[in-house]
N, CA, C and O of each residue as an XYZ file, in Angstrom:
360
protein
N      81.313     40.629    147.644
C      80.618     40.936    146.415
C      80.101     39.640    145.824
O      80.829     38.650    145.766
N      78.847     39.637    145.384
C      78.235     38.446    144.818
C      78.720     38.243    143.388
O      78.908     39.195    142.630
N      78.916     36.968    143.041
C      79.277     36.647    141.661
C      78.054     36.866    140.777
O      76.929     36.609    141.206
N      78.260     37.337    139.548
C      77.106     37.537    138.669
C      76.425     36.207    138.388
O      77.078     35.180    138.206
N      75.102     36.250    138.358
C      74.352     35.026    138.090
C      74.449     34.697    136.612
O      74.576     35.595    135.779
N      74.388     33.403    136.281
C      74.452     33.040    134.862
C      73.211     33.553    134.138
O      72.163     33.722    134.760
N      73.312     33.801    132.845
C      72.152     34.298    132.110
C      71.020     33.278    132.118
O      71.249     32.069    132.108
N      69.804     33.789    132.136
C      68.624     32.922    132.063
C      68.366     32.600    130.599
O      68.366     33.498    129.758
N      68.147     31.342    130.290
C      67.890     30.888    128.926
C      66.391     30.687    128.733
O      65.764     29.924    129.469
N      65.820     31.364    127.754
C      64.391     31.204    127.442
C      64.252     30.915    125.949
O      65.058     31.379    125.142
N      63.236     30.153    125.592
C      63.028     29.879    124.166
C      62.214     31.013    123.535
O      61.647     31.850    124.237
N      62.167     31.027    122.217
C      61.511     32.109    121.492
C      60.041     32.217    121.861
O      59.529     33.322    122.039
N      59.359     31.095    121.979
C      57.927     31.135    122.313
C      57.706     31.800    123.671
O      56.834     32.657    123.811
N      58.493     31.407    124.667
C      58.377     32.027    125.994
C      58.717     33.514    125.925
O      58.064     34.337    126.565
N      59.747     33.853    125.140
C      60.135     35.263    125.012
C      59.008     36.088    124.403
O      58.777     37.224    124.815
N      58.304     35.518    123.419
C      57.199     36.251    122.792
C      56.047     36.450    123.769
O      55.433     37.517    123.788
N      55.746     35.442    124.576
C      54.604     35.557    125.482
C      54.941     36.340    126.739
O      54.038     36.863    127.392
N      56.212     36.434    127.096
C      56.606     37.087    128.350
C      57.545     38.271    128.116
O      58.308     38.638    129.010
N      57.499     38.866    126.939
C      58.466     39.913    126.588
C      58.488     41.057    127.597
O      59.561     41.518    127.986
N      57.332     41.511    128.015
C      57.280     42.626    128.953
C      58.008     42.285    130.256
O      58.778     43.097    130.770
N      57.766     41.089    130.788
C      58.448     40.672    132.032
C      59.948     40.514    131.814
O      60.745     40.869    132.682
N      60.331     39.980    130.658
C      61.753     39.795    130.375
C      62.473     41.135    130.234
O      63.611     41.285    130.679
N      61.812     42.095    129.620
C      62.407     43.431    129.496
C      62.584     44.059    130.871
O      63.615     44.674    131.142
N      61.583     43.910    131.750
C      61.707     44.435    133.113
C      62.860     43.761    133.856
O      63.604     44.417    134.584
N      63.004     42.437    133.668
C      64.107     41.720    134.329
C      65.451     42.209    133.800
O      66.396     42.373    134.572
N      65.548     42.445    132.489
C      66.788     42.959    131.916
C      67.083     44.356    132.450
O      68.231     44.678    132.754
N      66.058     45.175    132.562
C      66.244     46.525    133.106
C      66.753     46.476    134.548
O      67.496     47.358    134.978
N      66.352     45.448    135.288
C      66.792     45.287    136.673
C      68.187     44.676    136.781
O      68.684     44.460    137.886
N      68.829     44.393    135.630
C      70.207     43.930    135.657
C      70.413     42.486    135.241
O      71.553     42.031    135.150
N      69.345     41.762    134.987
C      69.483     40.360    134.605
C      69.791     40.261    133.111
O      69.305     41.064    132.314
N      70.595     39.277    132.745
C      70.861     39.003    131.340
C      70.045     37.781    130.941
O      70.102     36.743    131.600
N      69.291     37.910    129.863
C      68.432     36.838    129.381
C      68.888     36.459    127.979
O      69.019     37.321    127.110
N      69.128     35.180    127.760
C      69.517     34.682    126.441
C      68.296     34.017    125.821
O      67.684     33.140    126.431
N      67.945     34.432    124.616
C      66.820     33.855    123.891
C      67.383     32.776    122.965
O      68.307     33.016    122.186
N      66.803     31.591    123.072
C      67.276     30.455    122.272
C      66.288     30.135    121.168
O      65.074     30.216    121.355
N      66.826     29.769    120.015
C      66.013     29.346    118.877
C      66.464     27.924    118.533
O      67.633     27.690    118.229
N      65.537     26.997    118.586
C      65.836     25.578    118.355
C      66.902     25.080    119.331
O      67.745     24.253    118.984
N      66.849     25.603    120.563
C      67.762     25.149    121.599
C      69.141     25.779    121.567
O      69.979     25.468    122.414
N      69.397     26.663    120.602
C      70.711     27.310    120.494
C      70.575     28.785    120.846
O      69.631     29.443    120.408
N      71.517     29.314    121.641
C      71.467     30.753    121.972
C      71.435     31.582    120.692
O      72.217     31.363    119.767
N      70.504     32.548    120.667
C      70.282     33.313    119.441
C      70.386     34.816    119.649
O      70.878     35.533    118.778
N      69.924     35.294    120.802
C      69.939     36.736    121.074
C      70.068     36.944    122.579
O      69.862     36.019    123.366
N      70.409     38.168    122.965
C      70.614     38.479    124.384
C      69.857     39.753    124.742
O      69.958     40.765    124.050
N      69.101     39.687    125.828
C      68.470     40.880    126.422
C      69.293     41.244    127.645
O      69.534     40.407    128.515
N      69.713     42.475    127.703
C      70.499     42.923    128.852
C      70.271     44.416    129.047
O      69.822     45.100    128.127
N      70.576     44.929    130.242
C      70.327     46.358    130.480
C      71.269     47.223    129.650
O      72.401     46.835    129.361
N      70.783     48.391    129.277
C      71.610     49.374    128.580
C      72.532     50.047    129.573
O      72.230     50.123    130.764
N      73.662     50.537    129.076
C      74.558     51.331    129.914
C      73.860     52.655    130.234
O      73.188     53.224    129.373
N      74.013     53.143    131.451
C      73.383     54.435    131.756
C      74.011     55.546    130.917
O      75.220     55.563    130.683
N      73.167     56.469    130.474
C      73.687     57.587    129.683
C      74.348     58.591    130.608
O      73.832     58.875    131.689
N      75.487     59.130    130.193
C      76.156     60.115    131.046
C      75.329     61.402    131.116
O      74.602     61.723    130.176
N      75.436     62.131    132.213
C      74.685     63.386    132.300
C      75.198     64.378    131.262
O      76.372     64.335    130.893
N      74.334     65.267    130.790
C      74.791     66.243    129.791
C      75.836     67.168    130.389
O      75.775     67.523    131.566
N      76.793     67.550    129.558
C      77.862     68.436    130.018
C      77.340     69.857    130.083
O      76.683     70.335    129.159
N      77.639     70.525    131.184
C      77.239     71.921    131.350
C      78.448     72.801    131.083
O      79.453     72.685    131.783
N      78.377     73.685    130.084
C      79.506     74.572    129.812
C      79.836     75.409    131.045
O      78.947     75.828    131.787
N      81.114     75.641    131.244
C      81.551     76.442    132.385
C      81.744     75.619    133.643
O      82.003     76.172    134.712
N      81.623     74.308    133.532
C      81.824     73.437    134.691
C      82.998     72.511    134.422
O      83.197     72.038    133.303
N      83.759     72.268    135.458
C      84.851     71.320    135.364
C      84.292     69.910    135.438
O      83.126     69.731    135.792
N      85.096     68.906    135.113
C      84.626     67.526    135.181
C      84.168     67.171    136.589
O      83.312     66.303    136.763
N      84.725     67.828    137.587
C      84.326     67.550    138.965
C      82.934     68.067    139.270
O      82.355     67.711    140.297
N      82.382     68.905    138.393
C      81.043     69.436    138.616
C      81.033     70.770    139.323
O      79.974     71.363    139.531
N      82.214     71.248    139.697
C      82.275     72.541    140.376
C      82.401     73.650    139.341
O      83.019     73.448    138.296
N      81.830     74.806    139.611
C      81.961     75.909    138.652
C      83.381     76.469    138.657
O      84.133     76.290    139.615
N      83.728     77.148    137.571
C      85.025     77.822    137.512
C      85.075     78.914    138.570
O      84.067     79.565    138.846
N      86.242     79.113    139.159
C      86.386     80.113    140.209
C      86.152     81.526    139.661
O      85.505     82.349    140.309
N      86.686     81.803    138.456
C      86.555     83.136    137.874
C      86.309     83.002    136.376
O      87.236     83.181    135.586
N      85.061     82.686    135.964
C      84.825     82.481    134.532
C      85.059     83.739    133.697
O      85.411     83.631    132.522
N      84.877     84.905    134.263
C      85.116     86.153    133.517
C      86.599     86.341    133.222
O      86.963     87.053    132.286
N      87.453     85.706    134.017
C      88.894     85.800    133.803
C      89.319     85.212    132.465
O      90.369     85.576    131.935
N      88.525     84.319    131.921
C      88.847     83.742    130.620
C      88.727     84.770    129.498
O      89.347     84.621    128.445
N      87.933     85.809    129.726
C      87.704     86.809    128.681
C      88.575     88.050    128.832
O      88.628     88.881    127.925
N      89.257     88.185    129.966
C      90.120     89.357    130.179
C      91.399     89.233    129.357
O      91.929     88.133    129.204
N      91.900     90.344    128.830
C      93.166     90.275    128.084
C      94.322     89.910    129.016
O      94.274     90.173    130.218
N      95.355     89.303    128.442
C      96.544     88.968    129.221
C      97.243     90.246    129.665
O      97.188     91.265    128.978
N      97.903     90.182    130.824
C      98.689     91.355    131.217
C      99.951     91.402    130.349
O     100.262     90.431    129.659
N     100.674     92.517    130.380
C     101.798     92.748    129.458
C     102.905     91.709    129.610
O     103.506     91.298    128.617
N     103.181     91.277    130.850
C     104.253     90.291    131.054
C     103.893     88.949    130.418
O     104.727     88.336    129.752
N     102.656     88.492    130.619
C     102.245     87.226    130.024
C     102.182     87.324    128.503
O     102.562     86.390    127.798
N     101.702     88.456    128.006
C     101.627     88.657    126.570
C     103.022     88.680    125.948
O     103.218     88.179    124.841
N     103.975     89.253    126.648
C     105.357     89.295    126.146
C     105.922     87.877    126.033
O     106.683     87.595    125.108
N     105.567     86.990    126.949
C     106.022     85.604    126.845
C     105.496     84.950    125.569
O     106.222     84.215    124.899
N     104.237     85.217    125.235
C     103.658     84.644    124.028
C     104.294     85.272    122.778
O     104.714     84.565    121.862
N     104.355     86.599    122.757
C     104.862     87.278    121.580
C     106.372     87.163    121.450
O     106.905     87.195    120.341
N     107.071     87.028    122.586
C     108.530     86.976    122.567
C     109.077     85.645    122.086
O     110.275     85.539    121.823
N     108.253     84.645    121.965
C     108.700     83.372    121.454
C     109.249     82.439    122.520
O     109.729     81.356    122.187
N     109.197     82.821    123.790
C     109.739     81.956    124.838
C     108.948     80.644    124.943
O     109.491     79.615    125.343
N     107.679     80.695    124.586
C     106.856     79.497    124.676
C     106.766     78.764    123.343
O     106.277     77.636    123.290
N     107.231     79.390    122.272
C     107.184     78.749    120.956
C     108.374     77.804    120.794
O     109.448     78.066    121.337
N     108.193     76.707    120.053
C     109.322     75.780    119.826
C     110.367     76.367    118.898
O     111.372     75.716    118.610
């Protein structure tokens, strides 16, 4: 694995004239430090990728539920008795 390259240092004037190229470089993974009067002042770097939107009815693995209708069926009498009987309550 390659070590990350050090950030590229550019002055404000260069950043203003080359902003489009610097943004493209940041999007490609490069970190650019903008210097003002020779001192680091700001940093251009890529954004973290946004996570995909969550789809209801899907597990984190992305697979669908085996029996989604089972979530809406009433409990059978034995399971309901466990809930109502207090065996699961503290």
